[in-house]
C-alpha positions in Angstrom: -11.4 -20.4 -18.8 -12.9 -18.2 -21.5 -13.5 -15.0 -19.6 -12.0 -13.5 -16.4 -12.6 -10.3 -14.5 -10.4 -7.7 -12.8 -11.2 -5.2 -10.1 -9.3 -2.9 -7.8 -10.7 -2.3 -4.3 -9.9 -0.3 -1.2 -7.3 2.4 -1.1 -5.6 3.2 -4.4 -1.9 3.1 -4.9 0.6 3.5 -7.7 1.3 0.2 -9.6 -2.4 -0.8 -9.8 -2.6 0.2 -13.5 0.6 -1.7 -14.3 -1.1 -4.8 -12.8 -4.3 -4.3 -14.7 -2.4 -3.8 -17.9 -0.3 -6.9 -17.4 -3.2 -9.1 -16.3 -5.3 -8.0 -19.3 -2.5 -8.5 -21.9 -1.6 -11.9 -20.4 -5.2 -13.1 -20.6 -5.7 -11.8 -24.1 -2.4 -13.5 -25.2 -3.9 -16.8 -24.0 -7.1 -16.2 -25.9 -9.1 -15.3 -22.8 -11.6 -12.4 -22.7 -11.3 -9.8 -19.9 -13.8 -7.5 -18.2 -12.9 -4.8 -15.8 -15.3 -3.9 -13.0 -15.4 -0.2 -12.1 -15.1 0.9 -8.5 -14.3 -2.5 -7.1 -16.9 -4.7 -5.4 -19.5 -1.9 -5.7 -19.2 -2.1 -9.5 -19.4 -5.9 -9.4 -22.7 -5.6 -7.5 -24.1 -2.9 -9.9 -22.9 -4.8 -13.0 -20.8 -1.9 -14.0 -18.0 -3.2 -16.2 -16.1 -2.6 -19.4 -14.7 -5.1 -22.0 -11.0 -4.9 -21.7 -8.8 -4.9 -24.8 -5.3 -3.8 -25.5 -6.8 -0.4 -26.3 -8.3 0.0 -22.9 -5.0 -0.6 -21.1 -2.8 1.4 -23.5 -1.2 4.4 -22.0 -2.0 3.6 -18.3 1.3 2.1 -17.2 2.8 5.4 -16.1 -0.3 6.6 -14.3 -0.8 6.5 -10.5 -4.0 5.3 -8.9 -6.3 2.9 -10.8 -8.2 3.7 -14.0 -10.8 1.2 -13.0 -11.3 3.4 -9.9 -12.0 2.1 -6.4 -14.7 2.3 -3.8 -15.8 0.6 -0.6 -19.0 -1.4 -0.5 -21.1 -2.0 2.6 -23.5 -4.2 0.6 -20.7 -6.5 -0.3 -19.9 -7.1 3.4 -23.2 -8.9 3.8 -24.0 -12.5 2.9 -26.7 -11.4 0.5 -24.3 -8.9 -1.2 -21.7 -11.6 -1.8 -24.3 -14.0 -3.1 -25.4 -11.3 -5.5 -21.8 -10.8 -6.6 -21.5 -14.5 -7.4 -24.7 -14.4 -9.5 -23.5 -11.4 -11.4 -20.2 -13.1 -12.2 -22.2 -16.1 -13.5 -24.5 -13.9 -15.5 -21.6 -12.1 -17.1 -19.8 -15.4 -17.9 -16.8 -14.5 -15.7 -15.1 -17.7 -14.7 -12.2 -16.3 -12.7 -11.4 -13.0 -10.9 -8.3 -11.1 -10.1 -8.7 -8.8 -7.0 -6.1 -6.1 -6.5 -6.2 -4.4 -3.0 -5.3 -4.5 0.7 -6.4 -6.6 3.6 -10.1 -5.8 3.3 -10.1 -6.5 -0.4 -8.3 -9.8 0.1 -10.9 -10.8 2.7 -13.6 -10.1 0.1 -11.7 -12.3 -2.4 -11.5 -15.1 0.2 -15.3 -14.8 0.7 -15.9 -15.2 -3.0 -13.5 -18.1 -3.2 -15.5 -19.8 -0.4 -18.6 -19.4 -2.5 -17.0 -21.2 -5.4 -15.5 -18.4 -7.4 -11.9 -19.0 -8.7 -10.0 -15.9 -7.3 -6.4 -14.8 -7.2 -5.5 -11.8 -5.0 -2.8 -9.2 -5.6 -1.5 -7.3 -2.5 -1.7 -3.5 -2.9 -1.1 -1.4 0.2 1.4 1.4 0.8 1.6 0.5 4.5 3.3 -2.8 3.4 1.3 -4.5 6.1 0.2 -7.6 4.1 1.8 -10.9 5.2 3.5 -13.3 2.9 4.9 -10.7 0.5 8.1 -8.8 1.0 6.6 -5.8 -0.8 3.1 -4.8 -1.8 2.2 -2.6 -4.7 2.6 1.1 -4.1 5.1 0.9 -1.2 8.1 1.9 -3.2 6.4 4.9 -4.9 5.0 6.1 -1.6 8.5 5.9 0.0 10.0 7.9 -2.9 7.2 10.5 -2.5 8.0 10.8 1.2 11.7 11.1 0.7 11.3 13.9 -1.8 9.1 15.8 0.6 11.3 15.3 3.6 14.4 16.3 1.7 12.6 19.6 0.8 11.6 20.1 4.4 15.1 19.5 5.7 16.3 22.5 3.7 13.9 24.7 5.7 14.7 23.0 9.0 18.4 23.7 8.4 17.9 27.3 7.3 15.7 28.3 10.3 17.0 26.0 13.1 13.6 24.2 13.4 12.4 20.8 14.4 9.8 19.3 12.1 7.4 16.5 13.0 6.4 14.9 9.7 3.4 12.6 9.7 3.3 9.7 7.2 0.7 7.1 6.6 0.7 3.9 8.7 -2.3 3.3 10.9 -1.0 0.0 12.3 2.3 -0.3 10.5 5.5 1.8 10.9 7.2 0.5 7.7 7.0 3.8 5.9 8.2 5.8 8.9 11.1 3.5 9.7 12.3 3.2 6.1 11.9 6.9 5.2 13.7 7.8 8.5 16.7 5.7 7.4 16.7 7.0 3.8 16.4 10.7 4.7 18.7 10.7 7.8 15.9 11.7 10.1 16.7 12.0 13.8 13.8 9.9 15.0 11.0 7.6 13.8 7.9 7.0 15.9 5.9 3.9 14.9 2.8 2.1 16.4 4.6 -1.2 16.9 7.0 0.2 19.4 6.0 2.2 22.5 7.7 5.7 22.4 8.8 8.0 25.2 8.5 11.6 24.3 10.7 12.6 27.3 13.4 10.3 25.9 13.0 11.8 22.5 13.4 15.3 24.0 16.5 14.3 25.9 18.1 13.0 22.8 17.2 16.1 20.8 18.6 18.3 23.7 21.9 16.4 23.6 22.1 17.1 19.9 21.3 20.8 20.5 24.1 21.0 23.0 26.4 19.5 20.4 25.5 22.3 18.1 22.9 20.6 15.9 20.0 22.9 16.0 17.5 21.3 13.7 15.8 17.9 13.6 13.4 15.7 11.6 11.0 13.4 13.4 8.9 11.1 11.3 5.7 9.9 12.8 3.5 7.0 11.6 -0.1 8.3 11.8 -1.2 5.5 14.1 1.5 6.2 16.7 0.3 9.5 18.1 -0.8 13.1 17.4 1.9 15.1 15.6 0.9 18.4 17.2 1.2 17.0 20.7 4.7 15.7 20.0 5.7 19.0 18.4 4.4 21.0 21.4 6.3 18.7 23.8 9.5 19.2 21.9 9.0 23.0 21.9 8.2 23.1 25.6 11.1 20.8 26.6 14.0 22.2 24.6 12.8 25.4 23.0 13.0 24.3 19.4 10.8 26.2 17.0 8.7 23.3 15.9 6.5 22.7 12.9 4.1 19.9 11.8 3.7 18.6 8.3 1.1 16.0 7.5 1.9 14.4 4.1 -1.5 12.7 3.8 -2.7 11.5 0.5 0.2 13.0 -1.3 2.1 9.8 -0.5 -0.3 7.6 -2.4 -0.4 9.2 -5.8 1.9 10.0 -8.6 3.6 8.1 -11.4 4.7 4.7 -10.1 8.4 4.0 -9.6 10.3 1.6 -11.8 10.0 -1.0 -9.0 6.2 -0.7 -8.8 5.8 -0.8 -12.6 7.8 -4.0 -12.7 6.2 -5.5 -9.6 2.7 -4.8 -10.9 3.6 -6.3 -14.3 4.9 -9.4 -12.6 1.9 -9.7 -10.2 -0.6 -9.2 -13.0 1.0 -11.9 -15.2 1.4 -14.4 -12.3 -2.3 -13.9 -11.2 -3.7 -14.7 -14.6 -1.3 -17.6 -15.2 -2.3 -19.1 -11.9 -6.0 -18.8 -12.7 -5.6 -20.4 -16.1 -3.5 -23.2 -14.4 -6.5 -24.0 -12.2 -5.1 -22.3 -9.0 -7.6 -20.4 -6.9 -8.0 -18.9 -3.4 -4.5 -17.7 -3.4 -2.5 -14.4 -3.2 0.5 -13.8 -5.3 3.5 -12.1 -3.5 7.1 -11.3 -3.7 9.4 -13.6 -1.7 13.2 -13.0 -1.9 12.9 -11.6 -5.4 10.7 -14.4 -6.7 6.9 -14.5 -7.3 5.3 -16.8 -4.8 1.7 -17.6 -3.8 0.0 -18.2 -0.5 -3.5 -19.4 0.4 -5.8 -16.4 1.1 -7.2 -18.0 4.2 -3.6 -18.0 5.6 -2.9 -14.4 4.5 -5.9 -12.8 6.0 -5.4 -14.2 9.5 -1.7 -13.5 9.6 0.0 -10.3 10.7 3.2 -9.1 9.1 6.0 -9.3 11.6 7.5 -6.1 12.7 10.9 -5.5 11.2 12.6 -4.5 14.5 16.0 -4.3 12.9 14.9 -1.5 10.6 13.5 0.5 13.5 16.7 0.0 15.5 18.8 1.0 12.5 16.8 4.2 12.1 17.5 5.0 15.8 21.2 4.3 15.5 21.7 6.3 12.3 19.5 9.2 13.4 21.0 10.1 16.7 
């Protein structure tokens, strides 16, 4: 290969820039030119790209988000849109593509692969809901952001004898909620994979109140219910003064953690090395500390198994 492309698609997360930097420098070190498509598949369809040199990727390692930016593209979801993307890659002389993103982005990468484009995917999703990788880009940074916020809120909860329901991201995955509950000593985690009983939650909090513990932290994954409803039920059942905090997009931004900087650097390097070795239609991942790769067609049809032991541990440690 003489020229490869890189794009970031879907939701942004910390660690994407580390991946872009590593992939670019790996390719340049192998004598391969690199182009970066702005705003993901939308930029590919518009022909919006920049020539990537060491200068373009200097000073981005410590920045959150993606300097190539990201966007969603309805046109790319169509057959005609994907065929147009392939033609553009051919016109620009791009012989291989690194796609950094979540499940939708990886589905797009698979579609291009089926049209004959050599593609390697890199998992990036703070929900950590992508199969065949222990950790996706951005998860560790998001957890650190959540933990900092919850620690601050716990000070207020303790000072004013309040219960706080803190909503974190996780539409279909409770990973962030379970892990942050363990790491912050929260009293309860509510996740979409496990049916929850608000009455049982209130009973447990009432027992704590009777023991003299008059504040509580409940961490809710956004896909598991409405925070205000849960807060109102707690207030009505046991009389706790209850507040709701929705962390929202705060979780996704900020300087990447050391873990995400290193993971992005490893993913970017591995993705390019695999392309240059003739591999295609795969996703790089982290498996027991080592970089592994899995066929995209296997990844996109698989669901990450629920880590029940983590949720059970959060319950044991919290109450």
